[in-house]
N, C-alpha and C positions, 0 to 999 in steps of 0.2 A: 432456695436453690441447695442442693448439694454439690459438695465438692469433691471432683477425684484426688487421692493422694495415689501418686506413682511412688511404689517402693523403689530405691535407688536400686535393687540388685536385681531388678527385670532384667533377664536379658537381653531387650529390645534399648532397653536406656544405659547398659553396660557399653553395649555394641558402637550406640551414638558418640558415648562419652571416648570410647577406646579410639575410634577411626577419626571424630572429628576435633577431640579436644585434647588427645594426647597423641600426636604423632602421627596422624596421617593415616596412609595404608601401611605403617607398620605397626600402627597401634592393632591393627586388623590381623597381622601375622602374629601379633603377642596374645592378640585374643584366644586365634586357633592354638596355639601352643601351651594354653591355658584350658582349653575347653574339657567340658567333664560331663559326665552324664548324656541324656537323650539329648537336651539343649546342644551340646557338643558337636553333634553329628548336625542339628540345621546349622551351627556356624561353619562346620566342613562344605557343607553342600554350598552355603553364600558363598564363601572365601573360593569353593574352588569354578562355582558359577562367575564370579566377579573375574578370575585369573582371564578367563577363556574371552572376556572381551574389555575389561580396562584394567588390571592390576599388572605392573612389570615386577613381582615376586615369586618366588620361586614354589612352584605346587607342591614338593616334597616335604615341606612345612608340615601338613596335614598327619603325616606320619608320626610327628612328635607330641600330637595331642594323646594328653591322659584320660580319655575316656571313660574309664573305670566303669563300667556295663555290668560287670560281675559275669562276663564272658571271659572262656580261656581266650588265650593273648592273642593265638591264632586266629581265633572267629573274631575279635574284635579291629585286628589289623583287616580282614577279610570284608569287615564290615566298612570300614575307613575306605578302602580301596574303592570299592563299590560306591559307596556315597560321593566320595569326590570324583569317578568318573562320570557318574550319573548328572550331577551339578555340572562339571566342565561339557560334557556332551550338550547339554539344555543352553547353557551358554555360549555354545560354538554357533548353534543355530540361529540366535540372536545376533551372533559378532557377522556370519553369513549373510543375514539379511541386512544388516548394516553395510557389510563391503559390497552389496547386490546396488542398495540404494545410492551409496556414495559415488558407484560408478557412474551412475546415472545423473547426479547432481551437479551441475555447471556450476556453482562457487565451489565447490570441493575441488572439482578439475582444475578451474580458473586458478584458487589459491596454489595449488601444488605446482600448475605451470609457473607461475610466478616467482619461484623457489629457484629456477635456470637449474634444477636436476630434474630429470626426466624419473620420477619415482617411480610413478605407475608403471612406463616402459620397463623399469630395471626390473620393477617387483613382476611384472608379468613375464619377462624374459625368462626369470630363473625360475618360476610357479611352472613357466608351460613346460619347460625342461624336466623339472622335476614330476610333474601331476603325466606329460606325456609317457616319460619313461616308469612310471611308479604308479599314476593315479591315487587311488585312495589310501593304498599302501605307504604312498609316498607321506602323506599325511599322517598316518598312522606312525609311520617309523621316525619322522621328524618329532612327535611328538615323546615318543620313548627316549629320546637324547636328555642325559639329566644334564640339567643345570641350562638347558637353552631354553629361550623363553615362551612359553607355550602362547600368549598372546602373538607375538610374531608369527608362529607358523602358521597361528589358526587366520589370522589376517592376509596372508600371504596367499593360502590357498584358495581364500573369499575370491579374489581376484578371476578365477575362472570356473569354479563351480557353483550351481545353482541345485543340486540335488539334496535337499535338507536332509533326508532319512541316512543317506550314503554317509555324508558329512558327519551327522551324529554317530553314526557307527564308528567311523572311523575316527572320530575324537574319544569316542568313549575305548576302544579299543588301544587307543596310544596313551592315552592318560592313566587307565589299568596297566598296562604295559610299561610304561616308566614307574611308577610305584612298585611293580614288581619287580624291577631293575635294581631300585635301591633296597628294598627288604633284603634280596638276593646278595647285594652288595654289604650290607650290614651284616648280616649272617657272616659271609666269608670271612670279613673281618673277625668278629667273635671267636669264629673255628680256629684261626691262626693268632690269635692275642690272648 
């Protein structure tokens, strides 16, 4: 029987080590900050996908990835923004699915009701107000706010929404918008300093 030797420098083993052995989610954030080459794009995609579902980390970290793809800086940044937007958009569709299932799940609703805080009611009232006033544009705008948790915005909107395609497009636009806001802010800072 032949034995398979796993090279410890493989990206997936490194990802496992970074996430599960060296600091949990923050290990994944550090991994993004050190991502290079084409594998770096995969890391950015996975990170952005996970931000939409479970990660309480800033999505702007992807802009710090030193990809070094041999492309002009502006093209590398555009690629990072698009890959991150696509990852978060696909993740948001899964989050929408999870949110829709959670609304129907008896155990989830009973657990929330036992807390004594009307989490669903509060979330629905705020989300209804934003969704009625701004619709999918509200989701995109909420995702453009630098420093505001993406996961919170995405799950807040899952309370009302069920159109997966529109949800994905709004998330993509908001994600790209947020990164563009950051890039513009960085350029303005460098312009004056």
